[in-house]
Backbone bond lengths (Angstrom), bond angles and torsions (degrees), N, CA, C in turn:
res aa  C-N    CA-C-N  psi(-1)  N-CA   C-N-CA  omega(-1)  CA-C   N-CA-C  phi
1 X - - - 1.461 - - 1.519 112.64 -
2 X 1.337 117.73 -9.23 1.454 119.28 -175.48 1.520 112.57 -63.94
3 X 1.346 118.24 -21.28 1.457 119.80 179.19 1.523 111.67 -71.48
4 X 1.337 117.89 -8.41 1.458 121.86 179.79 1.526 112.13 -77.71
5 X 1.334 117.69 -5.61 1.459 120.77 -171.14 1.531 110.20 -118.14
6 X 1.325 115.65 132.81 1.458 121.03 178.97 1.529 112.90 -111.02
7 X 1.340 117.91 -26.77 1.471 120.36 -172.74 1.523 113.09 -108.60
8 X 1.327 117.99 -4.63 1.467 121.78 178.49 1.524 108.64 -134.45
9 X 1.319 114.50 154.76 1.468 122.28 177.52 1.528 107.23 -101.76
10 X 1.335 116.72 110.69 1.461 122.64 -175.23 1.523 109.01 -106.31
11 X 1.342 116.29 123.05 1.460 121.64 -176.93 1.533 109.17 -123.84
12 X 1.331 118.68 102.24 1.467 120.32 178.69 1.520 110.99 -58.33
13 X 1.347 115.75 144.71 1.462 120.46 -178.33 1.519 113.03 -108.23
14 X 1.329 118.25 -13.66 1.461 121.93 179.31 1.517 108.45 -159.23
15 X 1.332 116.26 167.97 1.449 119.85 -176.62 1.515 114.28 -72.07
16 X 1.342 117.27 -32.60 1.455 120.41 -172.70 1.523 113.57 -88.70
17 X 1.316 117.65 -35.76 1.465 121.37 -175.36 1.520 109.16 -167.85
18 X 1.344 114.55 166.47 1.452 120.49 172.16 1.510 114.51 94.07
19 X 1.337 116.03 133.81 1.466 121.47 174.81 1.511 109.44 -153.53
20 X 1.339 116.02 140.23 1.458 121.24 169.98 1.521 108.56 -85.72
21 X 1.331 115.44 139.58 1.462 121.64 178.07 1.523 108.34 -114.66
22 X 1.308 115.86 124.27 1.460 122.17 -179.53 1.536 109.30 -117.81
23 X 1.317 115.00 159.93 1.454 120.52 -179.99 1.511 113.63 87.32
24 X 1.347 116.77 22.17 1.464 121.81 -178.48 1.519 109.31 -130.22
25 X 1.326 116.51 135.51 1.458 122.76 172.81 1.524 107.37 -112.29
26 X 1.331 116.31 107.28 1.459 120.82 -175.63 1.523 112.78 -81.80
27 X 1.342 118.13 -3.43 1.461 120.13 -179.18 1.524 112.15 -77.81
28 X 1.323 116.67 -17.17 1.456 120.86 179.78 1.516 111.59 -112.19
29 X 1.296 115.61 -168.82 1.462 121.91 178.30 1.522 108.38 -79.72
30 X 1.317 117.53 107.41 1.458 121.73 -179.98 1.524 108.03 -70.36
31 X 1.345 118.35 125.39 1.467 120.32 -179.09 1.525 112.07 -56.37
32 X 1.330 115.70 151.98 1.458 120.82 -174.65 1.510 114.13 -57.57
33 X 1.330 117.00 -43.05 1.457 119.87 -179.40 1.512 111.71 -66.41
34 X 1.317 116.78 -39.35 1.463 120.18 178.66 1.531 110.53 -69.09
35 X 1.324 116.97 -39.73 1.460 119.96 178.01 1.524 110.68 -62.41
36 X 1.314 117.26 -38.70 1.464 120.66 178.58 1.528 110.95 -62.38
37 X 1.340 116.97 -36.70 1.460 119.40 177.76 1.524 111.61 -72.03
38 X 1.332 117.27 -35.40 1.465 119.82 174.58 1.533 109.35 -62.05
39 X 1.311 117.48 -43.08 1.463 121.29 178.44 1.534 110.40 -61.59
40 X 1.320 116.52 -39.50 1.468 119.94 178.71 1.530 110.42 -65.36
41 X 1.319 117.11 -40.89 1.466 120.20 178.68 1.525 111.35 -65.69
42 X 1.311 116.88 -36.24 1.467 121.55 176.20 1.532 110.11 -58.23
43 X 1.326 116.50 -43.21 1.457 120.26 177.03 1.512 113.12 -70.40
44 X 1.313 117.01 -37.09 1.468 121.11 -177.55 1.526 112.18 -70.07
45 X 1.322 117.76 -37.59 1.472 120.98 -167.84 1.533 114.61 -114.58
46 X 1.323 119.03 -10.64 1.457 120.50 175.71 1.511 115.10 80.61
47 X 1.319 117.31 -36.41 1.459 122.52 173.30 1.524 107.65 -144.90
48 X 1.341 115.73 134.24 1.457 120.89 -179.50 1.531 108.85 -123.59
49 X 1.327 114.70 147.89 1.463 121.98 -174.49 1.520 109.77 -125.38
50 X 1.325 115.27 145.47 1.455 122.51 176.11 1.533 107.74 -129.04
51 X 1.324 115.90 145.03 1.466 121.99 178.23 1.530 110.29 -114.28
52 X 1.328 114.10 158.89 1.474 121.87 168.34 1.522 113.07 56.17
53 X 1.329 115.79 42.27 1.455 120.72 175.56 1.534 109.53 -96.53
54 X 1.318 116.36 150.53 1.461 121.92 177.66 1.524 107.46 -130.99
55 X 1.333 115.74 92.69 1.457 120.74 -173.21 1.524 111.67 -109.09
56 X 1.310 115.97 129.86 1.453 121.18 164.05 1.530 107.58 -77.02
57 X 1.330 117.79 158.30 1.465 118.60 179.42 1.524 113.51 -53.12
58 X 1.324 117.38 -39.82 1.469 120.33 179.71 1.519 111.62 -61.64
59 X 1.337 116.97 -35.86 1.467 120.78 -179.76 1.525 111.60 -73.75
60 X 1.323 116.31 -37.71 1.467 121.08 174.80 1.531 109.33 -59.15
61 X 1.320 116.48 -47.31 1.460 121.73 179.88 1.523 110.75 -63.78
62 X 1.329 117.12 -43.23 1.473 120.61 -177.98 1.524 111.38 -62.66
63 X 1.335 117.68 -41.52 1.465 119.96 178.00 1.521 110.16 -63.22
64 X 1.330 117.10 -43.42 1.464 119.98 179.88 1.531 111.20 -61.64
65 X 1.323 116.45 -41.37 1.467 119.82 -175.73 1.518 112.93 -69.33
66 X 1.331 118.11 -15.31 1.474 118.88 173.86 1.525 111.08 -70.78
67 X 1.310 117.22 -19.79 1.465 121.15 -179.15 1.521 111.97 -90.29
68 X 1.325 115.80 -46.86 1.470 121.09 -176.95 1.518 107.53 -172.86
69 X 1.329 117.71 166.69 1.466 118.87 173.17 1.522 111.12 -58.34
70 X 1.314 116.36 152.21 1.468 121.41 -177.43 1.521 110.20 -79.85
71 X 1.324 114.77 138.12 1.459 123.36 176.26 1.532 106.72 -98.82
72 X 1.320 117.23 100.83 1.464 121.26 -175.97 1.524 109.17 -71.08
73 X 1.328 116.63 124.53 1.456 121.16 -178.16 1.535 110.60 -71.95
74 X 1.319 115.61 136.62 1.465 121.01 -176.12 1.529 112.85 -82.11
75 X 1.343 117.28 -20.65 1.457 120.11 -163.25 1.532 114.63 -115.76
76 X 1.312 118.17 -25.20 1.460 120.27 -179.21 1.526 110.08 -81.24
77 X 1.332 115.92 148.75 1.455 119.90 170.32 1.522 108.88 -63.47
78 X 1.322 116.67 135.28 1.459 120.76 -178.88 1.526 111.07 -90.25
79 X 1.306 115.96 155.27 1.464 121.56 171.72 1.525 108.12 -68.21
80 X 1.321 116.96 134.27 1.467 121.07 -177.52 1.526 111.18 -52.45
81 X 1.325 115.56 124.84 1.450 121.06 177.83 1.513 114.78 84.41
82 X 1.330 117.13 -4.89 1.468 120.44 -176.68 1.534 109.58 -135.60
83 X 1.322 117.73 82.26 1.464 119.76 -178.68 1.524 113.34 -63.65
84 X 1.333 117.79 -17.72 1.470 120.86 178.40 1.525 112.45 -72.71
85 X 1.345 117.13 -17.44 1.465 121.16 -174.06 1.527 109.48 -108.46
86 X 1.313 115.70 118.99 1.462 121.67 175.67 1.523 109.22 -86.42
87 X 1.314 116.10 138.71 1.462 121.55 178.03 1.519 109.38 -94.51
88 X 1.330 116.58 125.13 1.466 122.27 177.10 1.524 106.22 -111.62
89 X 1.326 116.39 105.83 1.463 121.35 -167.60 1.517 110.69 -133.45
90 X 1.331 114.77 139.72 1.464 121.14 166.46 1.522 107.41 -135.85
91 X 1.345 115.71 121.89 1.458 122.12 179.58 1.533 110.21 -85.97
92 X 1.335 117.20 160.17 1.468 119.86 -177.82 1.526 114.64 -57.01
93 X 1.336 117.81 -30.23 1.461 119.91 -177.48 1.526 113.09 -91.52
94 X 1.332 117.39 4.72 1.459 120.69 -179.30 1.528 110.67 -98.17
95 X 1.324 115.16 144.97 1.454 121.08 -174.47 1.527 112.69 -91.34
96 X 1.330 116.44 -44.17 1.471 121.68 -170.82 1.520 110.85 -97.43
97 X 1.328 115.63 141.56 1.457 119.16 174.12 1.523 109.84 -100.37
98 X 1.304 115.83 173.61 1.458 122.84 178.40 1.526 108.13 -99.80
99 X 1.324 116.09 131.36 1.465 119.88 177.63 1.507 113.74 78.05
100 X 1.333 117.30 33.35 1.461 120.22 -175.15 1.510 115.61 -79.35
101 X 1.320 118.29 -11.89 1.464 120.94 176.74 1.519 110.59 -109.60
102 X 1.328 116.62 159.65 1.463 120.44 178.67 1.533 109.99 -58.84
103 X 1.329 116.46 134.56 1.462 120.25 179.05 1.524 110.09 -163.85
104 X 1.319 113.86 172.05 1.462 123.53 173.93 1.521 107.26 -125.98
105 X 1.320 118.15 122.81 1.458 121.01 -175.22 1.535 111.77 -59.50
106 X 1.336 114.50 135.29 1.463 122.39 168.94 1.532 114.05 62.20
107 X 1.329 118.69 23.50 1.463 117.59 177.27 1.522 111.22 -67.64
108 X 1.326 117.80 -12.93 1.465 122.36 177.16 1.523 112.71 -77.70
109 X 1.331 118.33 -8.71 1.460 121.50 177.88 1.520 110.85 -85.57
110 X 1.325 116.28 148.31 1.470 121.06 177.78 1.527 109.63 -61.88
111 X 1.316 116.79 -36.60 1.464 122.65 173.31 1.526 107.24 -116.33
112 X 1.332 118.46 89.99 1.466 121.40 -174.25 1.526 112.24 -63.94
113 X 1.317 114.98 158.20 1.461 120.77 -179.51 1.524 111.46 -62.70
114 X 1.340 115.59 145.67 1.455 121.06 172.30 1.513 111.08 -66.41
115 X 1.333 115.43 -49.39 1.453 118.64 -175.78 1.512 111.23 -170.01
116 X 1.316 115.32 174.18 1.460 122.18 179.80 1.523 109.58 -130.96
117 X 1.336 114.93 140.58 1.461 122.78 -177.84 1.522 107.34 -114.98
118 X 1.334 116.54 106.50 1.463 122.60 -173.88 1.525 109.30 -106.43
119 X 1.323 116.09 127.30 1.469 123.59 -173.91 1.524 108.81 -119.50
120 X 1.332 116.82 126.81 1.463 122.26 -175.86 1.526 110.84 -90.24
121 X 1.344 115.52 125.88 1.456 121.27 174.15 1.523 111.48 -103.93
122 X 1.335 117.35 -47.30 1.465 121.51 178.02 1.526 107.73 -132.59
123 X 1.327 116.60 132.25 1.465 120.28 -177.72 1.528 109.43 -132.13
124 X 1.333 117.54 155.78 1.461 119.91 177.56 1.529 111.45 -65.03
125 X 1.322 115.39 160.92 1.466 119.27 174.83 1.520 110.61 -61.47
126 X 1.319 116.77 -35.34 1.458 122.12 173.40 1.515 107.31 -149.01
127 X 1.324 116.55 154.61 1.454 121.00 -178.42 1.518 111.99 87.36
128 X 1.339 115.25 -179.69 1.454 120.82 179.58 1.511 114.24 78.60
129 X 1.338 117.28 17.67 1.460 120.37 178.45 1.530 109.99 -66.95
130 X 1.333 116.34 163.72 1.462 122.22 173.67 1.519 109.16 -117.54
131 X 1.338 114.71 134.64 1.459 122.32 177.87 1.531 109.20 -100.96
132 X 1.327 115.09 146.71 1.461 121.81 176.18 1.527 108.42 -131.00
133 X 1.322 116.51 149.94 1.461 120.59 177.91 1.526 109.66 -135.79
134 X 1.320 116.45 141.27 1.461 122.83 -176.03 1.520 111.35 -85.75
135 X 1.315 116.08 118.16 1.466 119.92 175.33 1.521 112.33 -81.60
136 X 1.332 117.45 -12.55 1.466 119.67 167.50 1.528 109.32 -65.66
137 X 1.327 115.87 -51.98 1.463 119.87 -178.31 1.522 110.95 -65.55
138 X 1.341 116.57 -35.58 1.457 119.76 178.33 1.526 110.61 -59.67
139 X 1.324 117.14 -42.29 1.461 120.31 178.66 1.525 111.65 -72.35
140 X 1.319 116.35 -47.28 1.468 120.59 -171.48 1.520 113.13 -63.45
141 X 1.319 118.16 -24.87 1.459 121.84 -176.21 1.536 112.85 -95.74
142 X 1.320 118.13 3.35 1.458 120.86 173.65 1.526 110.47 -73.38
143 X 1.324 116.72 157.69 1.462 120.52 175.11 1.524 109.94 -67.27
144 X 1.326 116.26 156.25 1.459 119.91 178.62 1.522 111.13 -61.24
145 X 1.328 116.51 -35.59 1.452 119.56 179.59 1.516 112.66 -64.44
146 X 1.339 116.44 -44.55 1.461 119.34 -179.84 1.528 110.77 -70.46
147 X 1.322 117.27 -36.50 1.465 119.35 174.60 1.520 110.74 -56.24
148 X 1.319 116.69 -44.16 1.460 121.15 -178.39 1.526 111.01 -62.24
149 X 1.326 117.24 -40.68 1.468 121.03 177.94 1.516 110.62 -65.10
150 X 1.328 117.05 -47.91 1.460 121.12 -173.54 1.521 111.98 -67.83
151 X 1.313 118.33 -33.33 1.460 120.02 -176.82 1.523 112.04 -70.04
152 X 1.318 117.32 -9.47 1.450 119.95 174.39 1.515 113.14 -99.36
153 X 1.334 118.23 4.60 1.456 122.13 -173.99 1.532 112.45 -110.91
154 X 1.328 114.04 153.30 1.455 121.83 166.81 1.526 107.42 -121.13
155 X 1.339 116.19 160.18 1.456 120.30 -179.04 1.518 110.51 -128.77
156 X 1.331 113.84 151.70 1.464 122.32 179.60 1.533 109.73 -94.39
157 X 1.330 115.93 131.32 1.465 122.91 178.21 1.528 108.42 -122.86
158 X 1.337 117.04 149.88 1.466 119.96 -179.64 1.524 110.55 -152.79
159 X 1.338 114.73 153.07 1.468 121.57 172.55 1.525 111.80 -95.19
160 X 1.319 117.50 -13.02 1.467 121.47 -167.55 1.528 112.79 -62.70
161 X 1.333 116.55 -45.21 1.459 119.76 -174.12 1.527 112.29 -75.48
162 X 1.325 116.96 -16.18 1.468 121.15 -178.52 1.527 111.46 -97.74
163 X 1.327 117.12 -46.70 1.461 120.92 -173.24 1.525 113.95 -110.94
164 X 1.326 118.56 -2.56 1.453 121.84 -175.16 1.515 113.81 -78.98
165 X 1.345 114.69 -165.36 1.463 121.56 -172.47 1.524 112.69 -60.07
166 X 1.328 117.85 -29.66 1.462 120.11 -177.62 1.526 112.16 -63.26
167 X 1.331 117.68 -23.65 1.467 120.27 -179.45 1.528 110.93 -58.78
168 X 1.322 117.41 -41.09 1.461 120.75 -176.47 1.524 112.44 -66.89
169 X 1.341 116.53 -16.10 1.459 120.74 -179.10 1.522 112.48 -92.42
170 X 1.319 117.62 -4.14 1.460 120.93 -178.81 1.531 110.44 -84.54
171 X 1.324 114.55 160.48 1.468 119.12 169.76 1.523 107.25 -86.40
172 X 1.310 115.56 68.34 1.464 123.78 -169.49 1.521 107.23 -132.44
173 X 1.326 117.20 113.61 1.463 117.60 -175.75 1.525 113.64 -87.20
174 X 1.346 116.87 19.30 1.467 118.72 166.56 1.530 110.54 -80.88
175 X 1.347 117.18 -8.99 1.462 120.17 174.32 1.531 108.00 -59.38
176 X 1.336 115.41 127.13 1.473 120.39 -173.45 1.507 111.07 106.47
177 X 1.326 116.50 -39.74 1.465 119.66 172.37 1.525 110.32 -85.66
178 X 1.320 115.93 -28.43 1.468 123.02 172.00 1.520 106.19 -106.46
179 X 1.331 117.38 125.98 1.464 121.59 -169.60 1.530 110.90 -127.51
180 X 1.329 114.93 -177.63 1.466 124.44 172.90 1.525 114.61 56.44
181 X 1.340 118.85 52.17 1.457 119.50 179.82 1.533 113.26 -59.01
182 X 1.334 117.25 -26.15 1.471 120.34 -179.61 1.529 112.24 -68.59
183 X 1.341 117.12 -15.60 1.470 120.22 179.12 1.527 112.77 -89.73
184 X 1.331 117.43 -2.33 1.476 120.79 -177.67 1.521 109.81 -82.69
185 X 1.322 115.03 76.25 1.465 121.53 -176.92 1.528 111.83 -123.66
186 X 1.331 117.18 14.59 1.464 120.25 -172.73 1.535 111.04 -86.69
187 X 1.317 115.25 131.22 1.464 122.81 173.58 1.520 107.17 -136.01
188 X 1.321 116.44 140.15 1.461 120.26 -179.65 1.524 109.41 -148.74
189 X 1.309 115.49 154.05 1.462 122.76 174.72 1.519 107.58 -120.92
190 X 1.342 116.47 125.21 1.465 121.66 -178.76 1.527 110.37 -128.75
191 X 1.333 117.18 154.85 1.466 119.08 172.22 1.527 111.00 -58.94
192 X 1.324 116.62 143.81 1.465 121.04 177.40 1.522 110.59 -71.48
193 X 1.313 116.52 -31.74 1.461 121.88 174.35 1.517 107.32 -117.97
194 X 1.321 116.58 120.99 1.462 120.98 179.49 1.528 109.86 -110.22
195 X 1.316 114.67 158.79 1.464 120.40 169.27 1.518 106.93 -106.52
196 X 1.325 115.85 119.30 1.458 120.89 -174.54 1.531 109.99 -59.74
197 X 1.346 117.51 131.66 1.463 119.59 -173.55 1.517 114.82 -66.79
198 X 1.344 118.29 -22.87 1.466 119.78 179.14 1.523 112.63 -101.67
199 X 1.306 117.84 -45.83 1.468 120.14 -174.93 1.518 112.97 -85.92
200 X 1.329 117.45 -22.87 1.455 120.89 -176.72 1.515 114.25 78.90
201 X 1.333 118.38 -1.86 1.465 121.26 -179.01 1.524 110.76 -80.32
202 X 1.326 115.70 150.24 1.451 120.95 176.47 1.526 109.71 -83.13
203 X 1.332 115.39 142.45 1.458 121.17 -179.46 1.524 109.72 -140.25
204 X 1.315 115.92 148.45 1.458 121.98 173.08 1.525 108.72 -75.06
205 X 1.338 117.40 132.22 1.462 119.45 -177.57 1.531 111.32 -128.91
206 X 1.318 115.28 67.46 1.465 123.99 164.21 1.520 105.93 -136.20
207 X 1.339 117.55 158.54 1.457 118.70 179.30 1.525 109.93 -153.14
208 X 1.341 117.49 149.98 1.466 120.62 -176.27 1.520 114.27 -64.15
209 X 1.331 118.02 -24.52 1.451 120.35 -175.41 1.521 113.93 -73.07
210 X 1.328 117.32 -45.91 1.457 120.47 -167.83 1.524 115.06 -122.13
211 X 1.324 118.75 -10.96 1.458 120.45 -179.19 1.522 110.07 -82.28
212 X 1.335 116.52 129.64 1.465 122.17 -179.07 1.524 112.39 -95.77
213 X 1.329 116.65 -40.57 1.460 120.63 -176.87 1.513 110.37 174.90
214 X 1.320 115.90 178.44 1.457 121.03 179.45 1.529 109.91 -81.34
215 X 1.305 116.33 144.89 1.450 121.73 179.63 1.527 109.70 -64.02
216 X 1.328 116.23 125.91 1.451 120.98 -177.33 1.513 114.33 89.42
217 X 1.332 117.37 -6.52 1.470 123.08 176.46 1.534 107.79 -110.20
218 X 1.330 115.77 154.27 1.462 119.04 170.85 1.523 108.94 -75.49
219 X 1.339 115.16 163.65 1.456 119.18 175.49 1.524 110.88 -60.41
220 X 1.332 116.76 -39.49 1.465 120.79 -179.10 1.523 111.27 -65.89
221 X 1.317 117.52 -41.02 1.461 120.79 177.30 1.521 111.28 -66.12
222 X 1.315 115.98 -33.86 1.462 120.92 -176.94 1.518 113.01 -74.78
223 X 1.344 116.92 -30.60 1.454 121.06 -167.14 1.522 114.31 -57.27
224 X 1.350 121.14 -46.72 1.472 118.27 -177.46 1.528 113.56 -59.74
225 X 1.324 117.02 -42.73 1.464 119.05 -179.63 1.522 110.80 -71.40
226 X 1.327 117.60 -40.19 1.461 118.78 177.01 1.526 111.37 -61.70
227 X 1.339 116.31 -43.36 1.466 119.16 178.85 1.523 111.27 -59.96
228 X 1.328 116.91 -39.30 1.468 120.41 176.99 1.526 110.32 -62.58
229 X 1.327 117.22 -45.25 1.466 120.83 -179.30 1.523 111.05 -65.13
230 X 1.329 117.34 -38.81 1.462 119.76 -179.76 1.529 111.44 -66.28
231 X 1.320 116.24 -42.06 1.471 119.06 178.14 1.522 110.62 -64.46
232 X 1.322 116.13 -40.64 1.471 120.58 179.92 1.534 110.72 -66.03
233 X 1.338 117.08 -45.65 1.466 120.76 -172.88 1.515 113.13 -72.14
234 X 1.330 118.17 -15.82 1.462 120.87 178.62 1.525 112.58 -101.03
235 X 1.326 117.38 16.54 1.469 120.24 176.86 1.529 110.16 -56.51
236 X 1.322 118.19 139.17 1.466 119.94 -176.65 1.530 114.19 -55.53
237 X 1.326 117.46 -33.73 1.470 118.53 -177.67 1.523 113.16 -74.82
238 X 1.333 117.86 -3.96 1.464 121.09 173.94 1.527 111.50 -97.67
239 X 1.339 118.05 0.36 1.460 120.77 -167.81 1.532 113.10 -113.97
240 X 1.313 114.32 165.81 1.464 122.22 164.78 1.519 107.90 -138.65
241 X 1.313 116.11 162.10 1.470 122.19 -176.60 1.520 108.35 -130.26
242 X 1.327 115.53 130.49 1.464 120.92 -177.37 1.519 110.27 -113.04
243 X 1.322 115.18 123.68 1.460 120.80 176.43 1.526 108.89 -93.92
244 X 1.314 114.56 122.10 1.451 120.68 -175.43 1.523 112.57 -79.89
245 X 1.325 114.64 148.46 1.452 124.39 167.21 1.526 106.72 -133.55
246 X 1.337 119.21 155.00 1.464 118.57 174.54 1.529 110.26 -54.64
247 X 1.329 117.09 132.64 1.455 121.33 -178.17 1.519 114.28 90.62
248 X 1.330 117.29 0.59 1.468 120.28 176.84 1.526 110.08 -81.15
249 X 1.333 115.13 150.91 1.462 122.33 176.81 1.524 108.78 -132.67
250 X 1.319 115.95 137.56 1.462 122.21 169.20 1.519 108.00 -120.61
251 X 1.311 115.78 133.16 1.471 122.04 178.09 1.516 107.02 -127.05
252 X 1.333 116.46 109.87 1.460 120.11 -175.21 1.520 111.54 -112.95
253 X 1.326 114.04 152.13 1.462 123.22 179.40 1.525 107.74 -91.69
254 X 1.319 116.95 109.70 1.458 120.80 -178.23 1.524 113.06 -67.24
255 X 1.315 118.24 -15.83 1.458 121.03 -179.70 1.520 112.16 -86.87
256 X 1.319 117.41 -9.67 1.466 120.55 -174.19 1.520 113.55 -130.91
257 X 1.341 118.39 -1.32 1.468 120.33 -174.61 1.525 110.95 -140.78
258 X 1.327 115.00 158.41 1.464 123.87 159.01 1.526 107.27 -105.87
259 X 1.352 115.20 166.05 1.461 119.43 170.21 1.523 109.32 -151.65
260 X 1.329 115.15 161.19 1.466 122.08 174.24 1.518 108.87 -154.25
261 X 1.339 115.47 143.97 1.463 121.86 179.51 1.527 108.75 -98.68
262 X 1.321 117.20 126.58 1.461 121.02 -178.27 1.533 110.49 -77.95
263 X 1.326 115.08 138.27 1.465 121.32 -175.71 1.530 109.28 -109.79
264 X 1.325 115.69 65.59 1.466 121.32 -173.22 1.526 111.70 -122.98
265 X 1.336 117.06 37.94 1.466 120.52 -176.93 1.531 110.56 -138.51
266 X 1.322 118.27 55.91 1.469 120.46 -178.86 1.522 111.41 -57.19
267 X 1.334 115.49 140.48 1.458 121.00 176.87 1.508 115.09 78.18
268 X 1.338 117.80 8.84 1.462 121.01 179.39 1.529 109.90 -123.58
269 X 1.328 115.35 158.02 1.468 121.59 -177.52 1.533 110.14 -98.79
270 X 1.319 114.69 142.28 1.475 121.55 176.21 1.524 107.22 -138.36
271 X 1.327 116.87 121.83 1.464 122.59 -177.57 1.518 109.54 -129.95
272 X 1.319 115.66 122.85 1.462 122.30 -179.72 1.527 108.97 -130.53
273 X 1.321 115.98 153.28 1.460 122.41 171.25 1.525 108.49 -114.73
274 X 1.340 115.19 132.51 1.472 119.39 -176.95 1.518 110.50 -125.51
275 X 1.330 115.28 131.53 1.458 122.29 171.43 1.524 107.16 -118.46
276 X 1.321 116.20 131.37 1.460 121.90 -178.75 1.521 108.92 -111.94
277 X 1.334 116.24 137.85 1.466 120.69 -178.35 1.521 110.44 -110.93
278 X 1.306 114.75 145.91 1.453 122.04 -172.41 1.534 112.68 -68.62
279 X 1.313 113.60 152.67 1.451 120.62 172.10 1.512 110.60 -120.09
280 X 1.305 116.22 -153.19 1.460 122.00 -179.01 1.521 108.62 -139.02
281 X 1.317 116.65 172.60 1.456 120.94 178.73 1.525 109.63 -58.66
282 X 1.335 116.41 143.66 1.447 121.96 -176.34 1.519 111.14 -92.20
283 X 1.318 114.39 135.22 1.458 119.91 178.75 1.519 109.15 -99.72
284 X 1.314 115.60 141.74 1.454 120.70 175.45 1.506 111.59 -74.92
285 X 1.316 115.91 172.25 1.458 120.57 -179.07 1.527 110.71 -75.92
286 X 1.307 114.47 156.52 1.449 121.61 177.69 1.513 109.24 -103.62
287 X 1.331 117.71 123.56 1.462 120.46 -177.67 1.533 110.19 -75.76
């Protein structure tokens, strides 16, 4: 697909998803034609990466706003003076990281986020990579029989069990970095198989972080099938892995990918700034 681009250098990083984009300076006004190609690459690869960027908070926000209005996160500590930017931080003396399990951002919202733009300021000497997995490939490789079952289902998603009052009772030292448990009141029901609003491709839309069960099923009834889908969707051949450097950016499509941050850098600091952009209600597939 790289021949589709004239103004950017697109370098795929894995077979299933992901590409690095070179030849772009996101600190300034990206020309319209180049921005259109970046948007096309976002659709083609599900997650796009940029290196060697130097963004002030205002520039990070401005790039995000070219895509959609910003979805201000309710639970992350914000960067001082910039409520649009969530701070993703782990200090050397802290044990737990944020986002360490497979998940899809904001799937608990009735209108889930389009995507998230994560910018690295400080990274460990080694470790702290982020993994991504393609929910297009997860869906496409299911049997026809299971596809038929799933396309008739919806699933329940919630923020309560992740960000609510129970968090403060855990032996979890993200308490303090994750705040506002009283705001964790979001519940949503989405199709298990969605048709992506821009690409038209079908994608699996459940995730281990926020999905509770299938609509009309108990959690216990849902668990065996969800566990099967989670194991299938995290197959290594559906994934890519991004090694961070200061000034790196990852922008992932929450409607087509999962992600998880690896917690393999004890005693080191990792500081990222994240801006999330709004999406719209998800439509199920058409038979």
